[in-house]
N, CA, C and O atoms as a printed pandas DataFrame, in Angstrom:
     atom_number atom_name residue_name chain_id  residue_number  x_coord  y_coord  z_coord
0              1         N          UNK        A               1   -1.386    6.791   35.520
1              2        CA          UNK        A               1   -1.505    6.612   34.093
2              3         C          UNK        A               1   -1.595    7.968   33.385
3              4         O          UNK        A               1   -1.067    8.121   32.284
4              5         N          UNK        A               2   -2.256    8.950   34.002
5              6        CA          UNK        A               2   -2.360   10.269   33.389
6              7         C          UNK        A               2   -0.993   10.930   33.270
7              8         O          UNK        A               2   -0.712   11.602   32.278
8              9         N          UNK        A               3   -0.144   10.743   34.272
9             10        CA          UNK        A               3    1.201   11.309   34.233
10            11         C          UNK        A               3    1.982   10.705   33.068
11            12         O          UNK        A               3    2.711   11.406   32.366
12            13         N          UNK        A               4    1.823    9.413   32.875
13            14        CA          UNK        A               4    2.507    8.724   31.789
14            15         C          UNK        A               4    2.085    9.322   30.444
15            16         O          UNK        A               4    2.931    9.624   29.603
16            17         N          UNK        A               5    0.787    9.488   30.246
17            18        CA          UNK        A               5    0.281   10.072   29.001
18            19         C          UNK        A               5    0.773   11.499   28.832
19            20         O          UNK        A               5    1.122   11.920   27.729
20            21         N          UNK        A               6    0.800   12.239   29.930
21            22        CA          UNK        A               6    1.257   13.636   29.888
22            23         C          UNK        A               6    2.724   13.702   29.452
23            24         O          UNK        A               6    3.095   14.535   28.625
24            25         N          UNK        A               7    3.542   12.827   30.008
25            26        CA          UNK        A               7    4.968   12.807   29.670
26            27         C          UNK        A               7    5.152   12.435   28.198
27            28         O          UNK        A               7    5.950   13.054   27.494
28            29         N          UNK        A               8    4.417   11.427   27.735
29            30        CA          UNK        A               8    4.525   11.002   26.338
30            31         C          UNK        A               8    4.117   12.138   25.406
31            32         O          UNK        A               8    4.804   12.424   24.425
32            33         N          UNK        A               9    2.996   12.780   25.717
33            34        CA          UNK        A               9    2.527   13.882   24.872
34            35         C          UNK        A               9    3.510   15.047   24.881
35            36         O          UNK        A               9    3.738   15.685   23.853
36            37         N          UNK        A              10    4.087   15.317   26.043
37            38        CA          UNK        A              10    5.062   16.400   26.137
38            39         C          UNK        A              10    6.278   16.101   25.264
39            40         O          UNK        A              10    6.812   16.992   24.603
40            41         N          UNK        A              11    6.704   14.854   25.266
41            42        CA          UNK        A              11    7.847   14.471   24.431
42            43         C          UNK        A              11    7.496   14.614   22.949
43            44         O          UNK        A              11    8.262   15.186   22.174
44            45         N          UNK        A              12    6.329   14.087   22.564
45            46        CA          UNK        A              12    5.958   14.068   21.154
46            47         C          UNK        A              12    5.595   15.450   20.606
47            48         O          UNK        A              12    5.901   15.752   19.452
48            49         N          UNK        A              13    4.951   16.287   21.412
49            50        CA          UNK        A              13    4.480   17.568   20.890
50            51         C          UNK        A              13    5.474   18.708   21.102
51            52         O          UNK        A              13    5.648   19.551   20.221
52            53         N          UNK        A              14    6.120   18.738   22.251
53            54        CA          UNK        A              14    6.991   19.869   22.573
54            55         C          UNK        A              14    8.454   19.600   22.244
55            56         O          UNK        A              14    9.272   20.521   22.239
56            57         N          UNK        A              15    8.783   18.346   21.971
57            58        CA          UNK        A              15   10.158   18.023   21.593
58            59         C          UNK        A              15   11.138   18.031   22.760
59            60         O          UNK        A              15   12.348   18.126   22.550
60            61         N          UNK        A              16   10.632   17.933   23.979
61            62        CA          UNK        A              16   11.525   17.859   25.139
62            63         C          UNK        A              16   12.319   16.558   25.062
63            64         O          UNK        A              16   11.818   15.544   24.576
64            65         N          UNK        A              17   13.550   16.595   25.543
65            66        CA          UNK        A              17   14.377   15.402   25.550
66            67         C          UNK        A              17   14.049   14.495   26.727
67            68         O          UNK        A              17   13.413   14.916   27.693
68            69         N          UNK        A              18   14.489   13.253   26.633
69            70        CA          UNK        A              18   14.245   12.291   27.707
70            71         C          UNK        A              18   14.902   12.736   29.012
71            72         O          UNK        A              18   14.316   12.583   30.084
72            73         N          UNK        A              19   16.101   13.279   28.928
73            74        CA          UNK        A              19   16.810   13.712   30.133
74            75         C          UNK        A              19   16.073   14.856   30.828
75            76         O          UNK        A              19   15.944   14.880   32.052
76            77         N          UNK        A              20   15.593   15.803   30.020
77            78        CA          UNK        A              20   14.869   16.943   30.582
78            79         C          UNK        A              20   13.578   16.475   31.261
79            80         O          UNK        A              20   13.252   16.932   32.357
80            81         N          UNK        A              21   12.854   15.577   30.619
81            82        CA          UNK        A              21   11.622   15.046   31.196
82            83         C          UNK        A              21   11.912   14.214   32.447
83            84         O          UNK        A              21   11.157   14.259   33.418
84            85         N          UNK        A              22   13.002   13.463   32.415
85            86        CA          UNK        A              22   13.379   12.650   33.575
86            87         C          UNK        A              22   13.664   13.543   34.777
87            88         O          UNK        A              22   13.239   13.244   35.893
88            89         N          UNK        A              23   14.379   14.631   34.549
89            90        CA          UNK        A              23   14.692   15.554   35.637
90            91         C          UNK        A              23   13.426   16.256   36.131
91            92         O          UNK        A              23   13.261   16.474   37.332
92            93         N          UNK        A              24   12.551   16.603   35.219
93            94        CA          UNK        A              24   11.330   17.330   35.573
94            95         C          UNK        A              24   10.375   16.476   36.399
95            96         O          UNK        A              24    9.787   16.961   37.366
96            97         N          UNK        A              25   10.215   15.193   36.021
97            98        CA          UNK        A              25    9.213   14.336   36.669
98            99         C          UNK        A              25    9.798   13.322   37.644
99           100         O          UNK        A              25    9.054   12.638   38.347
100          101         N          UNK        A              26   11.122   13.219   37.693
101          102        CA          UNK        A              26   11.740   12.279   38.622
102          103         C          UNK        A              26   11.581   10.821   38.209
103          104         O          UNK        A              26   11.545    9.931   39.058
104          105         N          UNK        A              27   11.487   10.582   36.915
105          106        CA          UNK        A              27   11.353    9.223   36.377
106          107         C          UNK        A              27   12.561    8.985   35.478
107          108         O          UNK        A              27   13.000    9.895   34.775
108          109         N          UNK        A              28   13.097    7.774   35.497
109          110        CA          UNK        A              28   14.314    7.517   34.721
110          111         C          UNK        A              28   14.064    7.729   33.233
111          112         O          UNK        A              28   12.969    7.485   32.727
112          113         N          UNK        A              29   15.100    8.186   32.548
113          114        CA          UNK        A              29   14.949    8.483   31.124
114          115         C          UNK        A              29   14.728    7.217   30.312
115          116         O          UNK        A              29   14.051    7.258   29.285
116          117         N          UNK        A              30   15.286    6.088   30.752
117          118        CA          UNK        A              30   15.063    4.838   30.026
118          119         C          UNK        A              30   13.594    4.418   30.110
119          120         O          UNK        A              30   13.037    3.892   29.146
120          121         N          UNK        A              31   12.977    4.652   31.263
121          122        CA          UNK        A              31   11.558    4.337   31.411
122          123         C          UNK        A              31   10.730    5.200   30.470
123          124         O          UNK        A              31    9.832    4.701   29.792
124          125         N          UNK        A              32   11.029    6.486   30.428
125          126        CA          UNK        A              32   10.304    7.404   29.545
126          127         C          UNK        A              32   10.519    6.999   28.091
127          128         O          UNK        A              32    9.580    7.013   27.295
128          129         N          UNK        A              33   11.734    6.643   27.749
129          130        CA          UNK        A              33   12.048    6.209   26.384
130          131         C          UNK        A              33   11.216    4.978   26.025
131          132         O          UNK        A              33   10.651    4.920   24.933
132          133         N          UNK        A              34   11.132    4.006   26.910
133          134        CA          UNK        A              34   10.343    2.802   26.659
134          135         C          UNK        A              34    8.869    3.139   26.495
135          136         O          UNK        A              34    8.207    2.614   25.599
136          137         N          UNK        A              35    8.347    4.016   27.359
137          138        CA          UNK        A              35    6.952    4.431   27.259
138          139         C          UNK        A              35    6.662    5.011   25.888
139          140         O          UNK        A              35    5.668    4.663   25.250
140          141         N          UNK        A              36    7.541    5.904   25.440
141          142        CA          UNK        A              36    7.334    6.582   24.155
142          143         C          UNK        A              36    7.393    5.573   23.013
143          144         O          UNK        A              36    6.544    5.601   22.122
144          145         N          UNK        A              37    8.378    4.688   23.029
145          146        CA          UNK        A              37    8.516    3.711   21.952
146          147         C          UNK        A              37    7.323    2.757   21.907
147          148         O          UNK        A              37    6.841    2.418   20.826
148          149         N          UNK        A              38    6.848    2.328   23.064
149          150        CA          UNK        A              38    5.673    1.448   23.111
150          151         C          UNK        A              38    4.451    2.199   22.589
151          152         O          UNK        A              38    3.674    1.659   21.802
152          153         N          UNK        A              39    4.284    3.449   23.030
153          154        CA          UNK        A              39    3.155    4.270   22.582
154          155         C          UNK        A              39    3.192    4.445   21.067
155          156         O          UNK        A              39    2.162    4.333   20.401
156          157         N          UNK        A              40    4.363    4.716   20.528
157          158        CA          UNK        A              40    4.497    4.898   19.084
158          159         C          UNK        A              40    4.212    3.588   18.345
159          160         O          UNK        A              40    3.593    3.592   17.281
160          161         N          UNK        A              41    4.663    2.479   18.910
161          162        CA          UNK        A              41    4.413    1.185   18.273
162          163         C          UNK        A              41    2.949    0.807   18.278
163          164         O          UNK        A              41    2.431    0.321   17.272
164          165         N          UNK        A              42    2.276    1.022   19.392
165          166        CA          UNK        A              42    0.865    0.671   19.511
166          167         C          UNK        A              42    0.015    1.519   18.573
167          168         O          UNK        A              42   -0.912    1.015   17.940
168          169         N          UNK        A              43    0.334    2.802   18.488
169          170        CA          UNK        A              43   -0.470    3.719   17.677
170          171         C          UNK        A              43    0.106    3.933   16.278
171          172         O          UNK        A              43   -0.366    4.791   15.532
172          173         N          UNK        A              44    1.124    3.150   15.928
173          174        CA          UNK        A              44    1.752    3.203   14.601
174          175         C          UNK        A              44    2.156    4.631   14.227
175          176         O          UNK        A              44    1.898    5.087   13.113
176          177         N          UNK        A              45    2.790    5.325   15.169
177          178        CA          UNK        A              45    3.242    6.694   14.940
178          179         C          UNK        A              45    4.652    6.696   14.365
179          180         O          UNK        A              45    5.474    5.856   14.732
180          181         N          UNK        A              46    4.933    7.625   13.475
181          182        CA          UNK        A              46    6.287    7.707   12.920
182          183         C          UNK        A              46    7.263    8.232   13.969
183          184         O          UNK        A              46    6.846    8.889   14.923
184          185         N          UNK        A              47    8.558    7.953   13.804
185          186        CA          UNK        A              47    9.548    8.481   14.745
186          187         C          UNK        A              47    9.623   10.002   14.663
187          188         O          UNK        A              47    9.367   10.589   13.611
188          189         N          UNK        A              48    9.975   10.632   15.774
189          190        CA          UNK        A              48   10.143   12.079   15.794
190          191         C          UNK        A              48   11.430   12.440   15.058
191          192         O          UNK        A              48   12.228   11.568   14.716
192          193         N          UNK        A              49   11.621   13.733   14.820
193          194        CA          UNK        A              49   12.849   14.169   14.143
194          195         C          UNK        A              49   14.077   13.811   14.962
195          196         O          UNK        A              49   15.106   13.417   14.411
196          197         N          UNK        A              50   13.969   13.949   16.289
197          198        CA          UNK        A              50   15.099   13.580   17.156
198          199         C          UNK        A              50   15.429   12.103   17.005
199          200         O          UNK        A              50   16.595   11.727   16.887
200          201         N          UNK        A              51   14.387   11.265   17.009
201          202        CA          UNK        A              51   14.610    9.833   16.885
202          203         C          UNK        A              51   15.202    9.491   15.520
203          204         O          UNK        A              51   16.101    8.655   15.419
204          205         N          UNK        A              52   14.700   10.134   14.480
205          206        CA          UNK        A              52   15.223    9.902   13.133
206          207         C          UNK        A              52   16.699   10.277   13.053
207          208         O          UNK        A              52   17.522    9.501   12.566
208          209         N          UNK        A              53   17.026   11.483   13.538
209          210        CA          UNK        A              53   18.418   11.931   13.451
210          211         C          UNK        A              53   19.336   11.053   14.293
211          212         O          UNK        A              53   20.471   10.781   13.901
212          213         N          UNK        A              54   18.849   10.611   15.444
213          214        CA          UNK        A              54   19.654    9.741   16.299
214          215         C          UNK        A              54   19.882    8.395   15.628
215          216         O          UNK        A              54   21.004    7.887   15.618
216          217         N          UNK        A              55   18.824    7.812   15.067
217          218        CA          UNK        A              55   18.979    6.490   14.458
218          219         C          UNK        A              55   19.867    6.559   13.216
219          220         O          UNK        A              55   20.637    5.635   12.951
220          221         N          UNK        A              56   19.763    7.656   12.452
221          222        CA          UNK        A              56   20.617    7.784   11.279
222          223         C          UNK        A              56   22.076    8.002   11.668
223          224         O          UNK        A              56   22.977    7.446   11.040
224          225         N          UNK        A              57   22.307    8.803   12.695
225          226        CA          UNK        A              57   23.686    9.071   13.092
226          227         C          UNK        A              57   24.309    7.877   13.797
227          228         O          UNK        A              57   25.511    7.643   13.667
228          229         N          UNK        A              58   23.515    7.120   14.538
229          230        CA          UNK        A              58   24.081    5.989   15.263
230          231         C          UNK        A              58   24.254    4.758   14.383
231          232         O          UNK        A              58   25.124    3.928   14.648
232          233         N          UNK        A              59   23.433    4.629   13.332
233          234        CA          UNK        A              59   23.554    3.457   12.462
234          235         C          UNK        A              59   24.797    3.530   11.601
235          236         O          UNK        A              59   25.540    2.558   11.470
236          237         N          UNK        A              60   25.007    4.680   11.025
237          238        CA          UNK        A              60   26.106    4.767   10.071
238          239         C          UNK        A              60   26.452    6.233    9.854
239          240         O          UNK        A              60   25.565    7.049    9.603
240          241         N          UNK        A              61   27.699    6.562    9.945
241          242        CA          UNK        A              61   28.119    7.941    9.740
242          243         C          UNK        A              61   28.377    8.241    8.272
243          244         O          UNK        A              61   28.553    9.403    7.906
244          245         N          UNK        A              62   28.402    7.220    7.424
245          246        CA          UNK        A              62   28.625    7.457    5.999
246          247         C          UNK        A              62   27.336    7.942    5.357
247          248         O          UNK        A              62   26.245    7.613    5.823
248          249         N          UNK        A              63   27.456    8.730    4.282
249          250        CA          UNK        A              63   26.246    9.229    3.631
250          251         C          UNK        A              63   25.440    8.088    3.031
251          252         O          UNK        A              63   25.994    7.083    2.587
252          253         N          UNK        A              64   24.121    8.259    3.026
253          254        CA          UNK        A              64   23.246    7.235    2.482
254          255         C          UNK        A              64   23.280    7.267    0.968
255          256         O          UNK        A              64   23.452    8.319    0.353
256          257         N          UNK        A              65   23.113    6.094    0.382
257          258        CA          UNK        A              65   22.979    6.026   -1.063
258          259         C          UNK        A              65   21.571    6.472   -1.416
259          260         O          UNK        A              65   20.633    6.270   -0.645
260          261         N          UNK        A              66   21.430    7.074   -2.576
261          262        CA          UNK        A              66   20.095    7.500   -2.977
262          263         C          UNK        A              66   19.258    6.266   -3.282
263          264         O          UNK        A              66   19.741    5.289   -3.854
264          265         N          UNK        A              67   17.985    6.335   -2.883
265          266        CA          UNK        A              67   17.098    5.205   -3.081
266          267         C          UNK        A              67   15.978    5.598   -4.024
267          268         O          UNK        A              67   15.626    6.771   -4.142
268          269         N          UNK        A              68   15.432    4.611   -4.683
269          270        CA          UNK        A              68   14.314    4.873   -5.573
270          271         C          UNK        A              68   13.028    4.859   -4.768
271          272         O          UNK        A              68   13.007    4.434   -3.613
272          273         N          UNK        A              69   11.962    5.327   -5.388
273          274        CA          UNK        A              69   10.676    5.392   -4.684
274          275         C          UNK        A              69   10.204    4.002   -4.284
275          276         O          UNK        A              69    9.620    3.837   -3.213
276          277         N          UNK        A              70   10.446    2.997   -5.125
277          278        CA          UNK        A              70   10.029    1.635   -4.809
278          279         C          UNK        A              70   10.747    1.089   -3.588
279          280         O          UNK        A              70   10.145    0.379   -2.783
280          281         N          UNK        A              71   12.020    1.409   -3.440
281          282        CA          UNK        A              71   12.778    0.942   -2.288
282          283         C          UNK        A              71   12.298    1.628   -1.020
283          284         O          UNK        A              71   12.256    1.000    0.038
284          285         N          UNK        A              72   11.937    2.893   -1.104
285          286        CA          UNK        A              72   11.427    3.596    0.069
286          287         C          UNK        A              72   10.110    2.985    0.518
287          288         O          UNK        A              72    9.855    2.856    1.716
288          289         N          UNK        A              73    9.286    2.614   -0.427
289          290        CA          UNK        A              73    8.018    1.981   -0.092
290          291         C          UNK        A              73    8.280    0.646    0.600
291          292         O          UNK        A              73    7.622    0.314    1.586
292          293         N          UNK        A              74    9.230   -0.109    0.089
293          294        CA          UNK        A              74    9.600   -1.370    0.721
294          295         C          UNK        A              74   10.088   -1.141    2.147
295          296         O          UNK        A              74    9.720   -1.872    3.066
296          297         N          UNK        A              75   10.912   -0.127    2.317
297          298        CA          UNK        A              75   11.444    0.176    3.648
298          299         C          UNK        A              75   10.319    0.565    4.607
299          300         O          UNK        A              75   10.304    0.141    5.762
300          301         N          UNK        A              76    9.383    1.370    4.119
301          302        CA          UNK        A              76    8.252    1.761    4.950
302          303         C          UNK        A              76    7.429    0.550    5.341
303          304         O          UNK        A              76    6.994    0.422    6.486
304          305         N          UNK        A              77    7.217   -0.345    4.372
305          306        CA          UNK        A              77    6.455   -1.560    4.672
306          307         C          UNK        A              77    7.181   -2.431    5.691
307          308         O          UNK        A              77    6.552   -2.999    6.584
308          309         N          UNK        A              78    8.473   -2.536    5.564
309          310        CA          UNK        A              78    9.250   -3.325    6.528
310          311         C          UNK        A              78    9.170   -2.719    7.922
311          312         O          UNK        A              78    9.100   -3.440    8.917
312          313         N          UNK        A              79    9.182   -1.381    7.991
313          314        CA          UNK        A              79    9.052   -0.711    9.288
314          315         C          UNK        A              79    7.677   -0.975    9.893
315          316         O          UNK        A              79    7.557   -1.201   11.097
316          317         N          UNK        A              80    6.642   -0.946    9.056
317          318        CA          UNK        A              80    5.297   -1.230    9.552
318          319         C          UNK        A              80    5.190   -2.664   10.042
319          320         O          UNK        A              80    4.585   -2.936   11.079
320          321         N          UNK        A              81    5.784   -3.576    9.284
321          322        CA          UNK        A              81    5.772   -4.983    9.703
322          323         C          UNK        A              81    6.486   -5.142   11.039
323          324         O          UNK        A              81    6.008   -5.851   11.924
324          325         N          UNK        A              82    7.640   -4.476   11.184
325          326        CA          UNK        A              82    8.383   -4.565   12.443
326          327         C          UNK        A              82    7.565   -3.997   13.597
327          328         O          UNK        A              82    7.558   -4.566   14.689
328          329         N          UNK        A              83    6.870   -2.875   13.366
329          330        CA          UNK        A              83    6.039   -2.277   14.415
330          331         C          UNK        A              83    4.889   -3.210   14.781
331          332         O          UNK        A              83    4.569   -3.367   15.959
332          333         N          UNK        A              84    4.268   -3.825   13.784
333          334        CA          UNK        A              84    3.170   -4.758   14.054
334          335         C          UNK        A              84    3.658   -6.005   14.785
335          336         O          UNK        A              84    2.966   -6.535   15.654
336          337         N          UNK        A              85    4.851   -6.465   14.427
337          338        CA          UNK        A              85    5.408   -7.629   15.127
338          339         C          UNK        A              85    5.686   -7.300   16.588
339          340         O          UNK        A              85    5.476   -8.138   17.464
340          341         N          UNK        A              86    6.162   -6.074   16.857
341          342        CA          UNK        A              86    6.381   -5.649   18.235
342          343         C          UNK        A              86    5.063   -5.600   18.995
343          344         O          UNK        A              86    4.986   -6.037   20.143
344          345         N          UNK        A              87    4.022   -5.066   18.353
345          346        CA          UNK        A              87    2.710   -5.007   18.982
346          347         C          UNK        A              87    2.203   -6.411   19.295
347          348         O          UNK        A              87    1.693   -6.668   20.385
348          349         N          UNK        A              88    2.348   -7.314   18.329
349          350        CA          UNK        A              88    1.900   -8.686   18.516
350          351         C          UNK        A              88    2.642   -9.348   19.667
351          352         O          UNK        A              88    2.032  -10.012   20.505
352          353         N          UNK        A              89    3.950   -9.168   19.707
353          354        CA          UNK        A              89    4.753   -9.747   20.788
354          355         C          UNK        A              89    4.316   -9.199   22.144
355          356         O          UNK        A              89    4.206   -9.942   23.119
356          357         N          UNK        A              90    4.070   -7.896   22.193
357          358        CA          UNK        A              90    3.619   -7.257   23.444
358          359         C          UNK        A              90    2.272   -7.845   23.879
359          360         O          UNK        A              90    2.073   -8.133   25.060
360          361         N          UNK        A              91    1.358   -8.021   22.937
361          362        CA          UNK        A              91    0.040   -8.563   23.274
362          363         C          UNK        A              91    0.126  -10.033   23.688
363          364         O          UNK        A              91   -0.597  -10.471   24.583
364          365         N          UNK        A              92    1.006  -10.789   23.039
365          366        CA          UNK        A              92    1.173  -12.192   23.413
366          367         C          UNK        A              92    1.725  -12.312   24.831
367          368         O          UNK        A              92    1.292  -13.171   25.599
368          369         N          UNK        A              93    2.680  -11.453   25.177
369          370        CA          UNK        A              93    3.212  -11.453   26.543
370          371         C          UNK        A              93    2.128  -11.080   27.541
371          372         O          UNK        A              93    2.053  -11.653   28.628
372          373         N          UNK        A              94    1.294  -10.129   27.174
373          374        CA          UNK        A              94    0.200   -9.700   28.050
374          375         C          UNK        A              94   -0.771  -10.855   28.298
375          376         O          UNK        A              94   -1.228  -11.051   29.425
376          377         N          UNK        A              95   -1.087  -11.618   27.252
377          378        CA          UNK        A              95   -1.984  -12.768   27.386
378          379         C          UNK        A              95   -1.372  -13.802   28.322
379          380         O          UNK        A              95   -2.069  -14.361   29.168
380          381         N          UNK        A              96   -0.085  -14.059   28.178
381          382        CA          UNK        A              96    0.595  -15.036   29.039
382          383         C          UNK        A              96    0.541  -14.588   30.495
383          384         O          UNK        A              96    0.264  -15.390   31.388
384          385         N          UNK        A              97    0.805  -13.306   30.732
385          386        CA          UNK        A              97    0.785  -12.779   32.093
386          387         C          UNK        A              97   -0.607  -12.888   32.689
387          388         O          UNK        A              97   -0.753  -13.321   33.832
388          389         N          UNK        A              98   -1.630  -12.506   31.943
389          390        CA          UNK        A              98   -2.998  -12.568   32.457
390          391         C          UNK        A              98   -3.434  -14.004   32.701
391          392         O          UNK        A              98   -4.104  -14.283   33.695
392          393         N          UNK        A              99   -3.067  -14.917   31.815
393          394        CA          UNK        A              99   -3.415  -16.323   32.001
394          395         C          UNK        A              99   -2.751  -16.885   33.253
395          396         O          UNK        A              99   -3.376  -17.615   34.022
396          397         N          UNK        A             100   -1.488  -16.541   33.451
397          398        CA          UNK        A             100   -0.766  -16.979   34.650
398          399         C          UNK        A             100   -1.404  -16.393   35.904
399          400         O          UNK        A             100   -1.530  -17.080   36.918
400          401         N          UNK        A             101   -1.802  -15.138   35.838
401          402        CA          UNK        A             101   -2.442  -14.478   36.975
402          403         C          UNK        A             101   -3.747  -15.180   37.342
403          404         O          UNK        A             101   -4.026  -15.404   38.520
404          405         N          UNK        A             102   -4.536  -15.523   36.342
405          406        CA          UNK        A             102   -5.802  -16.220   36.601
406          407         C          UNK        A             102   -5.536  -17.598   37.188
407          408         O          UNK        A             102   -6.218  -18.010   38.126
408          409         N          UNK        A             103   -4.557  -18.314   36.653
409          410        CA          UNK        A             103   -4.225  -19.647   37.167
410          411         C          UNK        A             103   -3.796  -19.591   38.629
411          412         O          UNK        A             103   -4.245  -20.399   39.442
412          413         N          UNK        A             104   -2.931  -18.644   38.963
413          414        CA          UNK        A             104   -2.461  -18.497   40.340
414          415         C          UNK        A             104   -3.629  -18.121   41.259
415          416         O          UNK        A             104   -3.750  -18.660   42.359
416          417         N          UNK        A             105   -4.477  -17.208   40.815
417          418        CA          UNK        A             105   -5.621  -16.793   41.628
418          419         C          UNK        A             105   -6.577  -17.964   41.861
419          420         O          UNK        A             105   -7.099  -18.128   42.964
420          421         N          UNK        A             106   -6.807  -18.774   40.832
421          422        CA          UNK        A             106   -7.686  -19.930   40.980
422          423         C          UNK        A             106   -7.126  -20.918   41.996
423          424         O          UNK        A             106   -7.869  -21.473   42.806
424          425         N          UNK        A             107   -5.820  -21.136   41.949
425          426        CA          UNK        A             107   -5.199  -22.074   42.889
426          427         C          UNK        A             107   -5.222  -21.536   44.313
427          428         O          UNK        A             107   -5.551  -22.266   45.247
428          429         N          UNK        A             108   -4.871  -20.256   44.485
429          430        CA          UNK        A             108   -4.783  -19.688   45.829
430          431         C          UNK        A             108   -6.154  -19.500   46.465
431          432         O          UNK        A             108   -6.318  -19.710   47.667
432          433         N          UNK        A             109   -7.136  -19.104   45.663
433          434        CA          UNK        A             109   -8.469  -18.837   46.203
434          435         C          UNK        A             109   -9.382  -20.052   46.124
435          436         O          UNK        A             109  -10.481  -20.058   46.680
436          437         N          UNK        A             110   -8.909  -21.087   45.420
437          438        CA          UNK        A             110   -9.653  -22.329   45.262
438          439         C          UNK        A             110  -11.049  -22.081   44.677
439          440         O          UNK        A             110  -12.041  -22.654   45.129
440          441         N          UNK        A             111  -11.097  -21.216   43.663
441          442        CA          UNK        A             111  -12.346  -20.941   42.953
442          443         C          UNK        A             111  -12.074  -20.957   41.455
443          444         O          UNK        A             111  -10.934  -20.806   41.015
444          445         N          UNK        A             112  -13.135  -21.142   40.681
445          446        CA          UNK        A             112  -13.006  -21.143   39.231
446          447         C          UNK        A             112  -13.330  -19.750   38.700
447          448         O          UNK        A             112  -14.429  -19.238   38.912
448          449         N          UNK        A             113  -12.382  -19.152   38.021
449          450        CA          UNK        A             113  -12.576  -17.804   37.490
450          451         C          UNK        A             113  -12.944  -17.851   36.016
451          452         O          UNK        A             113  -13.753  -17.046   35.555
452          453         N          UNK        A             114  -12.366  -18.776   35.277
453          454        CA          UNK        A             114  -12.610  -18.869   33.839
454          455         C          UNK        A             114  -14.041  -19.320   33.552
455          456         O          UNK        A             114  -14.606  -20.135   34.281
456          457         N          UNK        A             115  -14.612  -18.781   32.489
457          458        CA          UNK        A             115  -15.961  -19.149   32.079
458          459         C          UNK        A             115  -15.918  -20.538   31.463
459          460         O          UNK        A             115  -15.039  -20.839   30.656
460          461         N          UNK        A             116  -16.854  -21.367   31.837
461          462        CA          UNK        A             116  -16.942  -22.716   31.294
462          463         C          UNK        A             116  -17.548  -22.651   29.897
463          464         O          UNK        A             116  -18.413  -21.812   29.647
464          465         N          UNK        A             117  -17.112  -23.520   28.978
465          466        CA          UNK        A             117  -17.686  -23.505   27.630
466          467         C          UNK        A             117  -19.180  -23.829   27.670
467          468         O          UNK        A             117  -19.604  -24.734   28.389
468          469         N          UNK        A             118  -19.969  -23.093   26.900
469          470        CA          UNK        A             118  -21.410  -23.349   26.819
470          471         C          UNK        A             118  -22.206  -22.731   27.949
471          472         O          UNK        A             118  -23.416  -22.948   28.024
472          473         N          UNK        A             119  -21.579  -21.969   28.831
473          474        CA          UNK        A             119  -22.287  -21.355   29.953
474          475         C          UNK        A             119  -23.201  -20.256   29.456
475          476         O          UNK        A             119  -22.798  -19.422   28.644
476          477         N          UNK        A             120  -24.438  -20.252   29.944
477          478        CA          UNK        A             120  -25.397  -19.221   29.572
478          479         C          UNK        A             120  -25.278  -18.044   30.522
479          480         O          UNK        A             120  -25.014  -18.222   31.711
480          481         N          UNK        A             121  -25.476  -16.826   29.990
481          482        CA          UNK        A             121  -25.428  -15.639   30.818
482          483         C          UNK        A             121  -26.732  -15.548   31.608
483          484         O          UNK        A             121  -27.818  -15.741   31.060
484          485         N          UNK        A             122  -26.612  -15.255   32.893
485          486        CA          UNK        A             122  -27.803  -15.165   33.744
486          487         C          UNK        A             122  -28.567  -13.880   33.457
487          488         O          UNK        A             122  -27.982  -12.850   33.121
488          489         N          UNK        A             123  -29.891  -13.965   33.597
489          490        CA          UNK        A             123  -30.738  -12.783   33.408
490          491         C          UNK        A             123  -30.842  -12.027   34.714
491          492         O          UNK        A             123  -30.919  -12.634   35.782
492          493         N          UNK        A             124  -30.846  -10.708   34.639
493          494        CA          UNK        A             124  -30.913   -9.908   35.856
494          495         C          UNK        A             124  -32.245   -9.252   35.997
495          496         O          UNK        A             124  -32.481   -8.535   36.970
């Protein structure tokens, strides 16, 4: 986990590219890209200059129309909503995985792992 954080921080602070980091650490660039995007989504971080320039160049090569301040605010809000929706989706998937894991463990080990409703905590 520390290596993952180190790679993400190196990308965000030093501006190293995904390919350079992939070669340096022996991890695929797509994996590093996913790590960075998830990290940015969870912590609501803005895209880096590289990401901005890439998304602008890949979306449309024509010049952008000038926008008013109100439209920029709307766009920012839409981006925040999209980031929050991604976070929510990620957390919902995590809940499903953990619930499935508990169910499988209960069946295989033949024990009850989930807390029963109304159970009192024991005193130590």
